[in-house]
N, C-alpha and C positions, 0 to 999 in steps of 0.2 A: 539402552537401546537397542531397539533391532531393528535390521531392515525389515521392510516389507516390500514385496514388488506387487503391484498391481496394473491389467490392463486397461485403458482408459481412451475411449474414440477422440481421435486427434481434435476435433472440434470441438470437443467439451474438457480438454485439458484446462484452461482458465479456468474456468468451473469448478474442477476436481480441486486445483490449488486453493482458490478461494475457502471450499467447503473443508478443505484439508487444515488451513490455515484457521479458520473459526474453532473447528474440533480442536486443535491443540491449544488456544489461546480459553475455552470453556472451561469452568470448572470441574474436577474429575465427575462424572456421571452427568454432566450438563448435556442438555440435547441441543445438538445446533440444528436439528433437522427444519426447525420452525425456523429459525434464522436463513437458512441456505434457501428454503421455500421462498421467505420474504424476497431478500435478493431476488430470486430468480423472477418474482413477481415483479418489482422495483428495482431495475438494475441502476437505476440514476441513484446517484449519490444523495443521501437524506441531508437534507436542509437542516438550519441549525434552529432552535426553538429560541424565542427570545430570550431565555437566559443563557444562552450560548451553550446549551446542550443539543447534542443529536439525539434521534430517538431510542438510543440503548443509554440514555442518559449521561456520556462522554462529553468530556469539556472541550470547547475550542481550544487551540493554541494560542497564546497570548504573548507580546514581549517578556512578560515576567518569568516567562517560562525559558528562559535561557539555558540555566542550570541543568533543567532536567532534559533540553532537548541536548547539550553536549553528552549527558549519563546515555541517553538514547545513541547517539551518533559513534559513541566509542564501544556499543555492541555490535553494530553493522558489521557485515562480511565486507571484505574489499569490493565484491559486483553491487551490493546494495549503496554503499558508497560515493562508487562510480555513478550508478545511476541517479542517486539523489544530486549528486554535483553536476549531471546535465539539467536536472529540472531545476536545481538553484540557478544555474547561470542561465536559465532561459525561461523565466517564471512566466506563465499565462500560456507560454508556448504548448500545444498538445502534441505528444507524440505516439504514432500506435506503438503497439507494442514490437512489431517487426522494425521498426525504424529505431529504437532503444537498442534490440536483440545486435542488429547491424553494427550501428555505431558504436556500440560498448565491447563487442565480440561476445555478448553473453550466449551460451549454447542452446538449443531448443528454440529459438526465435521467441516470439509472443509467449509459448507458454513457459520459457525460462525467464522472463521477466516476471511473470505472477509468481513464479516459483521463488524469485530472488524479494520482491515482495512480501513474503510469506512470514517473515518472521520480523520483519519491522513493523508489520502488521500486529503483531503477538504483541512487540513491545507497546505500542502504542493503548493497546485493550489494556494490557497490565497496570498502567498508568494514569487510567480511565480519560485517556484522550483520543478526538478523532483522528484518521488517520493523517498523516501527511501531506498525502499526495492526494489528489480526484482522479476519479477515471470514470468514464461513460460508455456507451455504448451509441455513438452518434447516430446511426441508423440500425434499425436491426438488421442482425447479418452481417454489419460490417464488422471492421475489428474495434476491439476496445482502444481507447485513448486515454492517455494518461496527463497529467501536468499538475504543477503547483500554484498557489496562489503569490502572488509578490511577498504577503507577509509572513508566509511561512519560509518561503525561502530565505528571508532576510534572517529570522530566527537560526535557521540551518545554517546561511553562510556564517553565521558569528561561530555556532556551535565546532563548524568547519575548520575556525578558526581564519574566516575570511582568505583561504588560500585556494586557488583553482585546484582540484584532485588529477 
């Protein structure tokens, strides 16, 4: 792999990390521009269809996915494990990226949080599962917030081994 340096406006860094994560998780020569454009138009997380799939056909996380959750947990970086541990320990609580970065000493503030989530997002997509976390811009122009549902938190708590990180 090669390191590439690009200049990105600070207020669009989260969007850039999302685009980069989508690109990394797409098949070779796959187009992510449509997906990124759609995310820009509809920043709310996609609601599940009745069959438990999202708009991209990815499956909901279920209690039966414990082994898969443990497999993914073992792939996470230490900062990702710390971030997910925070969300696991306080399910349904909404945190801004700045709050998470300050609490967990993640460099680069909210942009660093988006970067920490890039690979876990790729892993979820590879396994045809929805993201482990939820996110939304509560008010246009306000910081994005992140949280985890109690059901997914329970699944990841088990994957983590029931221990606080």
